[in-house]
Structure formats: C-alpha cells, structure tokens
N, C-alpha and C positions, 0 to 999 in steps of 0.2 A: 504494500500500500504506500501511496505517496500522497501526503496532504499538502495542499497549496493554499496560501493565504495572500490575497492581494491587498494593496493599499495604494493611496495616492490619487484616487479619482476626485472629481469635483466639477465645478463650473468655471469655464474660462471663456474669454472673449475670442472672437475670430482673429487669427493671426498670433494668438498667444501660444504658450508652451505649458506642458504638463508632463510629469514624470510618474510612471506607475512602477510599483515594485511588487515582486512575488517572492515569498519565502517558502522554500521547499523543506519537507521534513526528512529528506534523505540527501546524501551527497549527490551533487550534480556534476562532479568532475569527470564522470565516465558513464557509459551505458545508458544515457538518457538524453532525449531531445526535449528542449523546452521551447515554448511558444506563447504567443498572445493571439487570441481571437477576439472578435467583437460581434455583437448582435444588436441591430437596431430594431425598433418595433416593426413587426410585419415582415421582417426580412430574415434570411437564413444566416446562421453563424458563419463568419468568414475569417480566413487567416489574415493576420495583420503582420506578424513577424515570427520567425523562429530561428533557433540557434541549435545546431547539431552538436553531438558530443565532440566532434572534431574542431568545433569553433566556427565552422562555416555558417553564414547567415543567409536568410532568404526573406524577400519582401515582395508583395504584390505591387504592381505598377501604381496602384492608387495611393500608396504611402511611401514609395521609394523616394529617397532624398529628403523626406520630412521626418520619418520615424527611424529610430535606431535601437536595436535590441543589444543588450550586453549582459554579461553574467559575472558574478563574483563567486568562484568556487570555494573560497575560504569561508564565505558566509552562507553559501547555498541560496543565493538570491539571483533573480533575473529581473532586470529593469527594462522599461520601455520609455525612452525619451521621445516625446512627441512635440514637434515644432510646427510652426505655420498651420495651426489647427484650423479646420474648416467646419462649418455647421454640419456637413455630411459625415463628419467624424463622430458625431454624437451617437453613443451606443453604450451598452454594458460590455465592458472589457473583461475577458476571462483569461486567466493563466492556464496553460496546458502543459502536461508532461506525458511523454511516451517512453515507457521503460519496460523492457522485456515483453514487447508486443501488447502491453496494456496501456490504456489511455486514462489519464486522471485530469480532473478539472477543479479549479478554484470556485469560490462562490460568486465571483464577479464583482466589479466595481463600476459605478456609473460615471461616465464622462459626458458632460454636456457643454457644447460649444455654442454660445449664444451671446448676443449683445444686449 
C-alpha cells in the first residue's frame, strides 16, 4: 500500500503560480512512478505531469512549459510547480503513484484559477 497526501491547493488569479506537494508513505527512490492528474467538473481525469523512477518526466502539451514536476527522494515528496495559470487549469488535482503494477491515489486538492 502507498498512501499519498496532497497539499498546496487554493485560489489564484490568472497568470499566477501555485505549488502542490504530495507526501508518499513509502520510498520513492526506486520502483515507483509518481504523477499528478486533474479532474474538472464534467470532465475525465487527465494526466498533468509524471516522473518515472529513472527521473524522466512527461507532460501533456496543455501544460508543457508552464508546469514542472520534481521529487525529493530524501523526503519522499513530489511537487508540482504551476506557473502562468489559466482559468482552464481549475480542477481537483490528484497525486498518483504506480508501484509494482498497482495504482494509488491521493484524496485530491482543489485548484481554482479565477479573478
């Protein structure tokens, strides 16, 4: 089992920045891929960013250049730095882990981009 706890959501104006953090209950230094997904009302959950055990990162075009995923293997945390936020980034953001072919989710944190 992997427990994930997100923090850092909130309300931000368009063009602003926000940093999300996810704390994992297990070591993230190997055998685990970590990621962030989001789900807006009425829409499917979608990938925002992920980082593989090798350290390779992956982003969809919608956030590339604006969002950055990073990890601290000494603290077992994964952060998502979000810059140049847009109203369409409004969603519940979920931390995700894939370990030994099993998928785990955090409880989610709300991000609202509005003036």
